[in-house]
Steps between C-alpha positions, in 0.01 A plus 500: 500500500665797326492473119841451342533756227874559495759256367878534523697323227867420557738468206868423462693724262791344313720767345582448132806693382393460137208737555537870428488638854535858619607540863492821702687455829360827632295798396709696250453741211490199267232335720294822503523539121397135450202531736385820326537333158288207614244739646478667159437164331838476329573133431827329589659168403583364846374161617543597866553826682626487857549776751335753730122518498342840539242508780207744483704793631793443264258434215338840557843663477570306176173633359591854609838466327349345184250787470777755547356624829830436681861485382722192511688660790175558692400137438823372656468737794145377568584127482839497672352366826254261334605137479312312229440128505659268246308355206550276198274563202452212257433671166495208256373145480861375506550682829184350648631152415762557771230488770411162649187460708578352843177523699211722603297566813187689595493790742 
């Protein structure tokens, strides 16, 4: 029998409009500036941040931009045909309280 080392947990997320939430509907200059700020360790006051998630390729371009190796215009040219996945980041304990465990299963 194959050992079961991987577990998938399933949660329900209940949106709370009282939380301080930042939403990016798409990659934008504001999204890029926020990602770079986070990468530099600059703190923010948001409970949740929702929007595009940078995959490895996009993340490399973000790093290039943050280091000054490429311009903002070059960044947008490089990522224009990349389609990131969507993510929600729960940044505070209050945000995590909006997650309700439903079930889990082993792979």
